[in-house]
N, C-alpha and C positions, 0 to 999 in steps of 0.2 A: 246643444248636442244631445242626441238620444241616449238614454241610460241603458244599462244592461237589462235584457229581458230575463225574467226568472220564471221557471216553470217546473212541471212534474212530468215524469215518464212512468208508465205502468206497464207491466207485462201480464196483468190480471193473473198473477202467479202464486203458486204454492211450491216454493223451492224445496222445502223439506217434507219428508213423509209425516212429520209431526204437526204440520201447520194446519190450523183451522179444521180440525177433524169433523166438527159437527156442522160446518157451514156448507149449505148446498150451493151448487153452481148458480142457481137462480138468485139466491141471496148475495153471493159474491159479486155477480154482475150488477145487481141493484146498488150495492155498496160502492162499486167502482164509479157508477154514474153519479152517485151522491158526492163522491170526492171531486169529480170534475166540476160539478156545480159549486162545491165549496171553494175550489181553486179560483173560479171566477168571482165568487162573492168577496174574497179577500184580495182581489186585485192582481192575481198572478197573470202572466202574459200568455202562457202556452201550456197545453196539456198534450202529451204524446202517448200513443198506444203502440206497443211492440207487436211482433208477429212470431209466433212459435207454433209448432205442430206436434205437441207432445202432451202426455198426461200431466195434469196439474196446472196447465196454462189455458186460459179462456180467450186468448187473443189471436186465434188463427184467422179471423176475419176482421181486422182492425177498422176498416172503413165503416163497417156496420155499427160497431161500438161508437165510433166518432159521429156517425149520423144520428144515433140516438142522443148523444151528448149535444149535438148541434140544436136539436129540438128543445133542449132544456136550458140553453145558454144563449147569450146574445153578443158577447164581446171577445171572449178568450179564443186565441188561435188553436186550431185542432190539427194535429199532425200524426203521421205514423212515426214509429221509433224502434226499429226501422222496418220498412217494407223489404222483404227478402226478394229483391228484384231478379236475382239469378235464376230463381225457380218459378217466376211468374211471367205472364204475358204482358208486355208493356202497354199494349192497346187496352186490355181490360183494366190494368192498374190506372191508366190515365182516365178512363171512363168512370171508374169508381170515385176517384178523387175530384174529378170535374163535377160529378153529381154531388159529392159532399160540399164542394165549393158553392154550388147553387143552393143547397139546403141551408148552409151556414151563412149565406150572403157574403161570400168572399173571405172566409176565415180558414180555408183548407191549405195545408202544406203537406209535403212528403219529406221524410228522411229515408233515402234508399241505401241499401248495403247488401252485403253477401251473407249476413247472418252469422251468429256465433255458434249456433248448433247446425247440424247437417241434415236434420230429419226431413226437410222439404225436398231434398234432391231425389231420394228414392220414391217419395210419395208422389211426386209429379213427373217421374220418369226421366230425370236428368242424371248425368254421370258426374260424380264428384271430381273426376279428373279434369272436367271442363270448368271448374269452379270460377276461375278468373276470366276466362274467355267469354263465358255466359254473361257475366256482369258487365264487362266492357261493351259487348254488342248491345245488350238490352238497355243500358244506360243511354247510349247514343240514339237508339230508336225512341226511347221515352222523351228525350230532349227534342228530337225531330217532330214528334207528335205535339209536344207542348208549343213549339214555335210555328207550326204550320197546320192549318185546317185540312189541307190536302197533302197526303204523304206519299212520296215515291222513295222506296228503300228496299235494299236486299241485304241479306246476311247469311250466316252459316246455320243458325239454329232455328230459324223461323221462315215460313214461306214469304216471298217478297210481297211488297205493297206497291201497286202501280196507280198513282194519282188517286189514292183511296182517301175519302174524307173520314174523319174520326169525330164522333159526337157522343155526348154533348160537349160544348166548349165551356170552360169555367168562367166565373165572373171576373176573376183576375186575369189580366192580359198575359202575364207571365207568372203562373202559379208557382210559388217557391218550391224548388227541389234541392234539398241538401244532400250531401253524401256523408253517410255515417261510416266512420273508420275506427279501426283498433290500433294496431301497431305496425302495419305493413307500409314501408316507405313508398312503394309503388301506388298505393291507394291515395296517399297524400298528394303525390305528384299528379296523378290523374285528375283529382278534384281541382287542383290549381290550374292545370292546363285547360280545363273546361270552364274556369271562372265560376264554379259553383260554390255556395256556402258549405262549410265543413263542420260536421258535428263529431267531436272526438270523444269516444267512450273511454274514460279512465276509471276503471273499477278497482284498481289496486296500485301499489307501488307509489312512486313519488312523481308529482305532476311535472316538475321541471325536466324530467327525463324525456318528455314528449316535445320539448321546445325545438330540438333540431328537426323533428318531423314537421312541425308547424312551419318552421323556416323553409323547408323543402316545398311545402304547399305554396307559401307566399312567393317564393322565387319562381316556381313553375308558372304561377299566375302572372307574375310580372313579365316573364319571357314570352308568354302568350298574348301580352298586350292589354291585360286587365289592370285597372287602377286599384290602388291599395284598398280603397273603400268598398270595392266590389268583392274583396276576398275576406268574407266574413267567417269568423271562427266561433263555434260554440263548444261547450263542454258538458258531458253527461257524467254524473258521479253518484255513487251511493251515498245516502245521507239520512239524517234524522235530527230534528230540532226539538228540544224541550226547554223548560224555563231555566234550568241550570245544566251545566256540562255533566255534573255527576248523575243527574236524573236521566239525561240523554243516553249516557253510556250504560247505565243500569238497565234501562228499558230496551235498548237496541242490541246490546252485545249477545245475550243468550240466543235469540232467534237468528241473528246474523251468523253466529258460530255454527249453529245447527244447519242452516241453509248452505253456507259455504263448504262445510264438511261434506254435505250430501252431493253438491255439485262437483266437489273435488274428487269424489270417487270415480266419476266419469272422466274428468279432465286430467287426472293424475296429480292433483295438488295434495299436499300434506293436510292433515286436519287443522282447522283453525284454532289457534291458541290465543289467550289473552295478550301475550307478548307481541304476537304478530299483529293483532288488532290494534294495540296501542301504537305500534310503529306506523301503521297505515293511517291512524287517526291523529298523528302528530302534526306539527306545523307544516311540514313539506309533504305529508301523505295525502292521498287522493280522497280519503273518506271525509265527509262533511257532517260529522256527528258532534253536537255540542249545544251550547246556549245560542240564542240569536246573535249576540255580539261576537262570540267566538266563530260561529259559522260565517258571518258576514266578513270577518277579517280573513278567514281562510279563502273565501271566494275571491276577494281582492288580491290576495297573494297568488292564487292560481292564475288569475287574469294577468298579473304582472309577469309571472313565469312564462306564460305563453305569448307574450307580446300584445296582450289585449284580447279579451273575448267579448262578444256581444250578446251571448245567451248562455245561461247556466240552467240545466235541468237536473232535478233530484230524482233518483230512483229509490222509491220508498218500499218496494215489495220484498226486499231481501232479508227482512228481520222478523217475519211472522207477527207483525204488530196488529193489535186490535183496531177495529174501525174507529173507536173512540180516540185512540192515540194518533191514528193517521189524520183524522179530521182536525185534531188539535195542532199537529205539526204543520199542516197546510195553513192553518190560521196564523201560526207564528211566522212561517216563511213569508206570508203575504203582508202581515201587519208590521213585522219588525225586521226580518232579514232583508227583504227587498228595499225598504226605505234606507236602511243603513248602507247597503251596497251602493245605492244611487244618490247618496246624500250630496 
């Protein structure tokens, strides 16, 4: 039986105004590529790059970052995390990731979603009121392109395609396309109905509260005729690993509190407090901050709570950590957390 895949997701981000004041964008990009190489070096399975269109984030063109990483690596899977498909052209998205698949010799994947920020909609001329309809239509077109070299299709938001070939074709016959979801039941049901793998972003609260939504996904998949083994579930969570739990909390919490407080000003969240952090980092909380042994136990508990997950990705950007600490936590995740989870 294949074990759980363990990976890293990055938004190439500076969430807080206080983060990395002296680090240039050139240096930040180079450090990100070094972290992807580090992830492969220590046996991680996958590295994902998000997509944002705002100051402080360097990931507006994730396929380009992944292509640069593909040239420096040879084994690790390279994926978006997530592609904001609602505000993109599915033809171009497919072409970019098919090209990445060729460069990487069959290691490309996509996680597609609607995005947690809304900056892409006005930037590319879409109406936020069409938020869900855009994603629904574009996802179906993307799957049509993946499954057929010649595409005939028509929809509401894009000119029709009439027996139109789309090139290049990827190395993989069915390049993996996951659906990234937050907490909307309809999103879980849609992914299940299409038989697509599901990546659940759980960045706060208690993991077991998402179990009913994952059940909706599996039930929708079953009703659509998909076998249980086709209905893959992954989880994306904020985390950090150090030699001891005390060290992990001491190093992670200050930057995390600053970042979440900054994001909270826009989202309407209250400022982050130590008490709220400790609750979210407890046995049932979504945060994966602690020693290798503690974090491995949390991952296994999360998997059990969701009825079994096949992939877990750490989001390490949220705590303003230095490159030295990020490189060390990637080493610990690869050398100690992964083997414990898959023991």
